[in-house]
C-alpha positions as CSV (number, residue, x, y, z in Angstrom):
1,M,283.6,112.6,211.1
2,T,287.0,113.5,209.0
3,H,288.0,116.0,207.4
4,A,291.4,117.2,206.1
5,A,291.1,121.0,205.7
6,T,294.1,121.0,203.8
7,S,295.0,122.3,200.0
8,K,298.2,119.9,199.8
9,G,297.2,116.5,199.0
10,D,295.5,113.4,200.3
11,R,298.2,112.9,202.9
12,P,298.8,116.0,204.8
13,D,300.7,114.6,207.7
14,D,303.6,112.8,205.4
15,Q,304.1,115.7,203.2
16,P,307.6,117.8,203.7
17,G,307.8,121.1,204.8
18,G,305.9,123.5,207.5
19,G,304.1,121.8,210.5
20,L,301.4,119.8,211.5
21,L,298.6,121.1,213.2
22,V,296.0,118.6,214.2
23,L,292.5,119.8,215.5
24,L,290.5,117.2,217.2
25,H,287.3,118.1,218.4
26,G,285.1,116.3,220.5
27,V,281.3,114.9,221.9
28,N,278.2,117.0,219.7
29,L,280.6,119.6,218.4
30,G,279.6,118.0,214.8
31,L,275.8,119.9,215.7
32,L,277.7,123.5,215.7
33,G,275.1,125.4,214.1
34,E,272.6,123.4,215.9
35,R,273.2,123.9,219.5
36,P,272.4,126.9,221.4
37,A,273.4,130.1,219.9
38,A,274.0,132.2,223.4
39,H,276.6,129.5,224.1
40,Y,277.9,128.6,220.7
41,G,277.3,131.2,218.4
42,T,275.8,130.2,214.5
43,V,279.3,128.7,213.7
44,T,279.3,125.2,212.3
45,L,282.0,122.8,212.8
46,R,283.4,123.0,209.3
47,D,283.7,127.2,209.8
48,L,286.0,126.3,212.4
49,E,287.6,124.0,210.7
50,T,288.3,126.3,207.5
51,L,289.1,129.4,209.8
52,V,291.9,127.6,211.7
53,S,293.2,125.3,208.2
54,A,293.6,129.2,206.8
55,E,295.6,130.5,210.0
56,A,298.1,127.3,209.9
57,E,298.6,128.1,206.3
58,E,299.0,131.9,206.6
59,H,302.1,130.4,208.9
60,G,303.2,127.6,206.4
61,W,301.5,125.2,208.0
62,R,298.9,122.3,207.1
63,C,296.1,121.1,209.4
64,I,294.0,118.1,209.6
65,C,290.7,118.1,211.5
66,H,288.7,115.2,213.2
67,Q,285.5,115.2,215.0
68,T,284.2,112.3,216.6
69,D,281.5,111.7,219.7
70,D,283.2,108.1,220.2
71,E,285.7,109.0,223.3
72,G,287.4,105.6,222.4
73,G,287.8,107.0,219.0
74,F,289.2,110.9,220.4
75,V,292.1,108.6,222.2
76,R,293.0,107.0,219.3
77,L,293.2,110.3,217.3
78,I,295.5,111.3,220.0
79,H,297.7,108.4,219.8
80,Q,297.5,108.2,216.0
81,Y,298.7,112.0,215.7
82,R,301.1,111.8,219.2
83,A,304.4,111.8,217.7
84,R,303.6,113.1,214.1
85,A,301.6,116.8,215.1
86,G,303.6,120.1,215.5
87,A,301.0,121.2,217.3
88,M,297.4,119.4,218.7
89,L,294.7,121.4,219.3
90,V,291.7,119.8,221.4
91,N,288.3,120.6,222.1
92,P,287.1,117.3,224.0
93,G,283.6,119.1,224.8
94,A,281.9,117.4,227.8
95,W,284.7,115.3,228.0
96,T,287.0,118.0,228.9
97,H,285.6,118.3,232.6
98,Y,286.0,114.4,233.6
99,S,287.8,112.2,231.1
100,Y,290.7,110.8,232.9
101,A,291.0,108.6,229.6
102,I,291.7,111.6,227.2
103,H,294.0,113.6,230.0
104,D,296.4,110.6,229.8
105,A,296.2,110.5,226.2
106,L,297.6,113.6,225.7
107,E,300.3,113.2,228.4
108,L,301.9,111.3,225.6
109,V,302.0,114.0,222.7
110,Q,305.4,115.4,221.9
111,A,303.8,118.7,220.7
112,P,302.7,121.7,222.4
113,I,298.6,121.6,223.2
114,G,296.4,124.2,223.4
115,E,292.9,123.4,224.7
116,V,289.9,125.9,223.1
117,H,286.3,126.4,224.0
118,L,283.8,128.9,221.8
119,S,281.7,129.5,224.9
120,D,283.0,130.7,228.5
121,V,282.9,127.9,230.6
122,T,284.4,129.4,233.5
123,T,280.8,131.2,233.4
124,R,278.6,128.3,232.9
125,E,277.6,125.2,235.1
126,S,279.8,124.2,238.2
127,W,280.7,121.3,236.8
128,R,282.1,123.1,233.5
129,R,284.3,124.6,235.4
130,V,286.6,122.0,235.9
131,S,289.0,120.8,233.3
132,V,290.9,117.6,233.7
133,I,293.4,118.1,230.9
134,S,294.3,121.8,231.8
135,D,298.0,120.1,233.6
136,V,298.8,118.6,230.2
137,V,298.1,121.3,227.9
138,S,300.2,125.1,227.3
139,L,297.3,127.3,226.5
140,T,293.8,127.2,227.0
141,V,291.5,130.0,225.2
142,S,288.0,130.1,226.6
143,G,285.0,132.3,225.9
144,E,286.3,133.7,223.0
145,G,284.2,132.6,220.3
146,P,285.5,131.6,216.7
147,E,288.6,133.8,217.4
148,G,289.6,132.2,220.2
149,Y,290.4,129.0,217.9
150,R,292.5,131.3,214.9
151,R,294.3,132.9,218.4
152,A,295.0,129.9,219.7
153,A,296.1,128.0,216.4
154,R,298.3,131.0,216.5
155,A,299.9,130.6,219.7
156,L,301.1,127.0,219.5
157,I,302.1,127.5,216.0
158,A,303.8,130.4,217.4
159,S,305.4,128.7,220.3
160,V,307.0,125.7,218.3
161,G,311.0,126.1,218.0
162,C,311.6,123.6,215.5
163,S,311.0,124.4,211.9
164,D,309.9,121.1,211.0
165,G,306.9,121.8,213.2
166,R,307.5,118.4,214.9
167,G,309.8,120.3,218.0
168,E,309.9,118.8,221.5
169,G,307.4,121.5,222.9
170,P,307.2,125.3,223.1
171,D,310.1,127.4,224.7
172,E,308.6,128.7,228.0
173,S,309.7,132.3,227.2
174,Q,307.6,132.1,223.9
175,S,304.7,130.1,225.2
176,E,301.8,132.1,225.4
177,R,299.9,130.5,228.8
178,S,296.6,130.8,229.8
179,G,296.7,127.7,232.1
180,G,298.8,124.6,231.9
181,S,302.0,123.1,232.4
182,G,303.9,124.9,229.8
183,R,303.8,121.4,227.9
């Protein structure tokens, strides 16, 4: 599923001005709203995309959103936006816990990356407590529901030290970090 959540034309990533926030959702997240409410609430994927897009627009940025249940497709999306994104926000779903292919693709991203999860993965099954991407992200937000997405988007945008939204990454003194390598 691909959804370009923007009000600024057909190719939001090619337009001048502002920055580009890329929001990538992984496996099973297209079924938000149907998944167990105890962990994920009742929010839908479309709700999250609208929320993050609105946050980006408040800061003069554009947002493009993608969701895929194909791990190779997720990696291809990272590759596609690795040099074009001003910031990238990812929720790989279960791939967070074991996909070194996604880890290695994220290493190539030239912008700050945030990892976000609706549920608090640190209080769930033991296998969910491991994030193989944690060392390549500059921010992790977990367990804050939809508001965590908004906070992560806001922090990533604030961390970009370049006006065109394609900076070399966050200034360490400005980065709101919950973990990771400072990317």
